[in-house]
C-alpha positions, 0 to 999 in steps of 0.5 A, spaced: 476 458 478 473 465 477 475 468 471 478 475 471 477 480 465 484 482 463 483 489 460 487 491 455 487 499 456 489 504 451 490 511 452 487 517 448 489 523 449 484 529 448 485 537 449 482 536 456 484 530 459 487 523 458 482 517 458 483 510 459 478 505 456 477 498 455 476 495 448 479 488 448 478 483 454 480 476 454 476 472 459 482 469 463 485 470 470 492 473 472 496 467 472 494 465 465 495 473 462 502 472 466 503 466 462 502 469 455 506 475 456 512 470 458 511 465 452 511 472 447 518 473 450 520 466 448 517 465 441 521 465 435 519 465 428 525 462 424 523 460 417 524 464 410 518 469 410 517 476 408 513 481 412 511 488 411 508 492 416 503 497 413 503 503 419 497 508 419 500 515 419 493 519 419 490 524 423 485 520 426 491 516 429 495 521 432 502 522 434 501 518 440 498 512 438 503 512 432 509 511 437 505 505 440 504 502 433 512 503 432 512 500 439 509 494 437 512 493 430 519 493 434 517 488 439 514 484 434 521 484 431 524 480 438 519 474 436 522 474 429 529 470 427 531 476 422 536 474 417 537 474 409 535 467 408 530 467 414 525 473 416 525 479 412 522 485 415 520 492 410 515 497 413 510 502 409 506 508 412 500 511 409 495 517 410 493 521 404 498 517 399 503 511 401 510 511 403 515 506 403 519 507 409 524 501 408 525 495 403 525 488 406 532 487 403 535 493 406 538 490 412 538 483 415 540 485 422 534 485 427 538 491 431 538 495 425 531 494 423 528 496 430 532 502 429 529 504 422 522 503 425 524 507 431 526 513 426 519 513 422 516 520 422 509 521 423 506 523 416 499 526 418 493 527 413 487 523 411 486 515 412 486 512 405 487 505 407 484 502 400 489 507 396 495 504 400 493 497 399 492 498 391 499 500 391 501 494 394 497 490 389 500 494 383 507 495 386 508 488 390 512 488 397 518 492 396 524 488 396 521 481 397 523 475 395 519 471 389 515 465 391 514 460 394 517 465 400 510 467 404 508 474 404 505 476 410 502 483 411 501 486 417 496 493 418 496 497 424 491 502 424 485 504 427 480 502 421 477 508 420 478 509 413 475 514 409 475 510 402 472 503 400 476 498 402 472 492 400 475 491 393 483 492 395 482 488 401 479 482 396 485 484 391 490 483 396 488 476 399 487 474 392 495 475 391 496 470 396 498 474 401 496 473 408 493 479 412 493 481 419 490 487 422 492 490 429 488 495 432 490 501 435 487 507 439 479 506 439 479 501 433 473 500 428 473 493 429 468 491 423 473 495 418 479 490 421 475 484 420 473 486 413 481 487 412 484 480 415 485 474 412 480 468 415 479 465 420 478 472 422 479 470 430 486 468 428 488 475 424 485 480 429 490 483 434 490 489 439 497 493 439 496 496 446 497 490 449 504 488 446 505 482 449 498 479 447 499 482 440 506 478 439 504 472 442 497 472 438 501 473 431 506 468 433 501 463 435 497 464 428 503 463 424 505 457 427 498 454 426 498 456 419 505 452 418 508 458 416 513 457 421 514 453 428 514 459 433 512 455 439 517 453 444 518 446 446 513 444 452 508 449 450 501 449 447 496 453 444 490 454 448 483 458 446 480 463 450 473 467 449 475 474 448 471 480 447 472 486 442 469 493 443 467 498 438 466 505 441 460 509 438 459 516 438 452 519 436 448 526 437 441 525 440 436 530 440 434 531 447 427 535 446 425 542 446 424 547 451 421 554 452 425 560 450 424 567 448 425 569 441 426 577 439 422 581 433 424 586 429 419 591 432 422 595 438 420 592 445 417 586 442 419 579 444 415 573 444 415 565 446 417 559 442 419 552 442 427 551 441 430 544 440 436 542 443 441 536 443 444 537 450 443 534 457 443 541 459 437 546 458 432 551 462 433 557 466 440 558 469 442 552 466 450 549 466 454 551 460 453 549 453 457 549 447 457 553 441 451 558 443 450 563 438 446 569 441 444 573 447 438 576 450 437 584 449 432 588 454 428 591 448 429 589 442 433 585 437 436 586 431 436 581 426 440 582 420 448 583 420 447 591 420 442 595 423 440 602 425 438 609 423 443 612 418 449 610 421 455 610 416 457 604 412 461 599 416 464 593 413 463 586 416 460 588 422 456 583 425 450 587 428 446 590 434 440 594 436 439 601 437 434 604 442 429 607 437 428 601 432 432 596 428 433 596 421 435 591 416 440 595 412 448 596 412 448 602 417 448 602 424 447 607 430 447 614 431 453 617 428 458 611 430 464 611 426 465 606 421 469 600 423 472 594 420 471 587 422 469 588 429 466 583 433 460 588 436 460 592 442 454 595 447 452 602 447 448 606 453 443 610 450 444 608 443 448 603 439 453 604 434 457 597 432 464 598 432 470 600 436 466 607 438 459 607 439 453 610 442 454 615 448 460 613 451 460 606 450 467 603 450 470 599 444 470 591 445 473 586 440 472 579 441 468 579 447 466 572 450 460 574 454 454 572 457 446 573 456 442 579 458 436 580 462 430 580 458 429 578 451 432 574 446 436 575 440 437 571 433 443 574 431 450 574 433 449 580 437 443 583 439 440 587 445 439 594 448 445 594 453 447 587 452 454 585 452 456 583 445 458 575 444 461 571 439 462 564 440 460 564 447 461 558 451 457 561 457 450 560 460 443 562 459 440 568 462 435 569 468 429 570 464 430 567 457 435 563 453 440 564 448 438 560 441 442 556 438 446 549 437 446 545 443 450 539 442 450 532 446 453 526 445 452 519 447 457 513 447 456 506 447 460 500 445 458 495 439 461 488 442 464 483 437 465 476 441 470 471 439 476 466 440 483 468 441 488 463 440 495 464 444 501 460 446 502 458 454 508 455 457 508 451 463 512 454 469 515 451 475 509 454 479 504 450 476 506 444 481 504 450 486 511 448 490 509 454 495 506 451 501 502 454 507 499 460 503 506 462 500 506 465 493 510 462 488 514 467 483 517 464 477 524 466 475 525 463 468 523 456 465 526 452 471 527 456 477 522 459 482 522 462 489 517 463 494 514 469 498 512 466 505 507 469 510 510 471 517 512 464 521 514 460 515 520 459 510 523 454 514 525 452 507 524 454 500 517 451 499 515 455 506 515 450 511 513 452 518 519 456 521 516 457 528 515 451 533 512 450 540 517 446 543 514 448 551 511 444 555 505 448 557 497 448 557 495 453 552 488 456 551 486 461 545 480 465 547 477 468 541 472 474 541 466 473 537 461 478 539 458 484 534 462 489 537 468 486 534 464 484 527 464 479 523 470 482 519 474 482 526 472 475 528 475 472 521 481 476 522 483 473 529 481 466 526 485 467 520 491 469 525 490 463 529 490 458 524 496 460 521 500 461 527 498 453 529 500 451 522 506 455 522 508 453 529 505 446 531 506 439 529 504 432 532 510 431 536 510 438 539 509 438 547 504 443 548 497 442 549 492 446 546 485 448 546 481 453 543 474 457 545 470 463 543 466 467 547 461 473 546 455 473 552 457 466 553 463 462 552 464 456 547 469 451 547 471 449 540 476 444 543 478 442 550 485 442 552 489 437 548 483 433 546 485 432 539 489 426 535 493 430 530 494 438 528 490 436 522 484 435 527 485 441 531 485 445 525 479 442 522 476 444 529 478 452 528 475 451 521 469 449 523 468 456 528 462 460 527 461 467 529 457 468 535 454 475 535 452 478 541 454 482 547 462 482 549 463 480 556 470 479 557 470 479 564 466 473 564 469 469 559 476 470 563 473 467 570 470 461 566 476 459 562 480 460 569 475 455 572 473 450 567 478 451 561 484 447 563 485 439 565 488 441 572 481 445 574 476 441 579 471 440 573 476 435 570 480 432 575 482 433 583 489 433 581 493 438 579 499 437 574 505 442 574 505 444 567 504 452 566 497 454 564 496 460 559 491 463 556 492 468 549 486 473 549 484 475 542 479 481 543 477 487 538 473 491 543 472 494 549 468 489 554 461 490 557 463 488 564 469 489 568 475 486 567 479 488 572 476 483 578 476 477 573 484 479 570 486 479 577 482 473 579 486 469 573 493 471 575 491 469 582 490 462 580 497 462 577 494 463 569 498 467 565 495 471 560 498 474 553 493 479 549 492 480 542 489 487 540 488 492 536 491 499 537 483 502 539 483 496 545 490 496 547 488 500 553 483 495 556 488 489 554 493 492 558 489 492 564 487 485 563 494 482 562 498 487 567 504 485 563 506 490 558 511 485 555 506 480 554 501 485 550 501 484 542 498 490 539 497 492 531 494 497 527 492 493 520 492 486 518 498 485 515 502 488 522 498 482 526 500 477 521 507 479 522 507 478 529 507 471 529 514 470 531 513 474 537 507 470 539 511 464 539 517 467 543 512 470 548 508 463 549 514 459 550 518 465 555 512 462 560 515 456 561 522 459 562 523 463 569 529 467 570 536 467 568 537 460 569 544 460 565 546 467 564 551 470 568 548 477 571 550 482 577 544 485 579 542 490 584 536 492 587 535 500 590 529 500 594 526 507 597 525 506 604 524 514 605 518 516 609 514 517 603 514 510 602 512 508 610 513 501 613 508 497 610 509 499 603 516 498 604 515 491 606 511 490 600 518 492 596 522 487 600 517 482 599 517 484 591 525 483 591 524 476 594 519 473 589 523 476 583 530 473 587 527 466 587 527 466 579 534 466 579 540 461 580 544 464 586 551 462 586 558 465 584 558 463 577 550 465 575 547 471 578 549 475 584 544 480 587 546 486 591 541 490 595 541 498 597 536 502 601 535 509 601 532 515 604 537 522 604 543 517 605 544 510 602 546 503 606 548 497 603 544 491 606 549 486 602 553 487 596 553 482 590 558 477 593 555 476 600 550 471 598 552 465 594 545 461 595 538 463 595 537 461 602 542 466 605 539 471 599 532 471 602 535 471 609 538 478 607 533 481 604 529 480 611 534 484 614 533 490 610 530 495 615 525 501 614 529 508 615 524 514 614 526 521 612 527 524 605 529 521 599 535 522 594 535 517 588 541 520 586 545 519 592 543 512 592 545 511 584 552 514 586 553 509 592 551 503 587 556 506 582 562 507 587 560 502 592 556 496 589 558 495 582 566 495 583 571 489 582 573 490 589 566 489 592 564 483 588 562 485 581 565 480 576 568 483 569 565 480 563 558 480 566 552 484 564 550 488 570 543 491 572 540 496 577 532 496 579 530 502 582 523 502 585 520 509 587 514 513 585 518 519 583 520 523 589 527 524 590 529 523 583 530 530 581 538 530 582 538 522 579 539 523 572 546 524 571 548 519 576 543 514 572 546 516 566 553 515 568 551 508 570 549 507 563 555 510 560 559 504 564 555 499 561 550 498 567 543 497 565 538 502 569 531 499 570 526 504 573 519 501 577 514 507 578 508 505 583 502 509 583 501 516 581 508 517 579 512 523 577 513 520 570 517 525 567 522 525 572 522 517 572 523 517 565 529 521 565 531 517 570 530 510 566 533 514 559 527 511 555 521 508 555 524 500 554 527 501 561 521 504 565 515 499 568 509 503 571 505 499 576 498 502 578 499 500 586 504 497 591 498 492 592 499 490 584 507 489 584 506 482 585 503 482 578 509 485 575 515 480 577 515 476 571 515 483 567 521 485 571 525 478 570 523 478 563 526 484 561 532 484 565 534 476 563 533 479 555 538 484 556 543 480 560 544 476 553 547 483 550 554 483 548 559 485 554 564 491 554 570 488 559 572 494 560 565 497 562 565 498 568 572 499 568 575 493 573 582 497 574 582 500 581 587 506 583 586 510 576 588 504 572 586 504 565 582 498 561 585 496 554 581 491 551 585 485 547 583 479 543 577 478 548 580 479 554 583 486 557 588 488 562 590 494 567 595 499 566 597 503 571 603 507 574 605 505 581 601 500 582 601 492 580 596 486 579 591 484 575 587 490 577 592 495 580 590 492 587 598 492 589 602 498 590 610 498 588 613 503 594 621 504 595 622 497 592 617 494 596 610 492 595 604 495 599 597 493 598 592 498 597 586 500 601 579 496 598 
């Protein structure tokens, strides 16, 4: 098993940023880390025991890390059985001096102890660990019980004591006190090792990973027989671990050439200056704590300079134009200034708020260097701006001379063994099959997170099934265009699909092929003894590389991929044949001709492609319902149920058992012409063959239209398939202009009505075939049909007026686009599948209204009734007049 570093992270708050560094690593995997955390929550030390928690409250810890120390102490209490006769807990805090926060006998309630820990206030100050230990040696545990009750001291610190801790640590251990040290922030592990009892690896912990630290401490107490905290069935394991001490050292980077000023006016000279930084030279990046800047003509060396200036108190000095002195007087007539941080003059320089000729006073300026020389003092130069504690950059011709500080950080590593308690959980037996993820829920319960296609039971059994009699061939793209990554994704998808849906009893015959320049048959249709053998063949698939020739591959598998092809047998079987094409890129050869050839050979196609290749895949498949697309791997695997559904829909043609009233509306206008109209009739004929035509299942009506619609035959005209086909053949071409709106109103009023053969409680659909011309007035009639429960499908042919047809269809779901009249035959199955799928939806018995003569339809208990005035009968079909009954006109 590949070991993963489980990093224990700590937060170090600086004035600049929040940094996160790893200072302890347990070399374990994620599963073991979870078990350690889970075991910590179950462990309970229940024996007479006095525990004193010594919290480092010094400035080196800081308030943030002190709060995390308190959090560790509080979580530790959860693993202790606190009581007057069992575990007692007290706490002290130290910095410069130790301070008792609460005695061991102050409370015997776990909740009270945790509240007391929460209320401890950070002290701050120096880190005097030795003094705190001496205090415990002299005073003992506050409120402790007499021997033989064991005493445990837990020191929570960063190990950065400012005094000697060796002698106090030895004295503590000599008092028969077992010492644990728990590191916080960036611990200095060497000191914590010296403070802890032996064996060191069992007594040194890290507070930032709370559950791990609590587990480690409770485990050590159990190992030393102080208390029995190991839960039943759990065991102690040892793991390699590494602790790191963060060290920081100042490094001398080197020397650089710099300009140095002189007391003589107008004199500068070069020299070598050391620096301790990664940054140097002309125009260098900012450095820290730069003192001084360059002048143009000379530099003052002292704190005070100039001719005859009045006395100035604590002025930091500057240069004048004629020279520089070393006295306490500066400039030409500058007024005295007290504690002024320097300023520049234009022709002469007085130092203070007011100086030179018209110079503006400046105080505490954070500026930059001048242009030509180098000052040694805090302020210098002719015309240079004063600078104090500059956090700036070097000048253009010289560099400010001062302290440049660079620091190098590195880790001192300490290798050890960490002992932890781990408990078995219900996921250890790996109960989740087929790639499912086990999630433990306590000690004995779990649940499985199953991948798509699985979840038939609690252990991720296959949920799909291929219970359809077909010959199924998977054709997988294995070219360079798709890449190895894309090939492995499709291979993994294929394997998971077969695992989820296939069993040794499945009637489907499966084959697998891959292709690039050529086609490679991985396993021929049905030539495997078991599902396990088939999956082994899939596992052995290797990436081919090379060019991508999808058209060539389609022709090959159509001719040679199925048993019924001549290469295998002279006798065709009657099973449907299906190719599932998984491709990731655009083909280098033409796909239109081979795809048409494949469909003409009665081979069905289903395509699986990424969003980038769905355009070409749609051209290959021809039927948008048989195209599965995805934008990321997870979305692909979520499509497993869809693929199973579409594969088995190939074996079920038409709506064999679903009642349906279906009307076709054909464009017979001059825009279509006689030849294309005949193609439309042929299309309706082929679609009708997939339905069971009789009074109980499917009724089909036909309407043709130009400017005026005509009913060729109504829904109840034909009760057999043969009669229906004859009726379609009698439809005649009309010519003239087209009006789809009139045709749809005619369907609503004259076809989809009870008196014309429509059946209440049966789904109703209208299929309009058009190129969009004549659809300008159709949107409102189409919506009227939909409002009355009649689905409207639109088949747009050729260069369609898409916006007009989309308004007619309502949504994309009900719009089917066909490239040309010649391609209509390839969309027969698509139309049938869409209509049949929607025919399964629930039916509103009152839509369309079955009541005639303005009757009102009222739903009641799964049925309906018609209410009307002056009319009688189930659908208000007879009139009541002068006491007699007269039949209304149908």
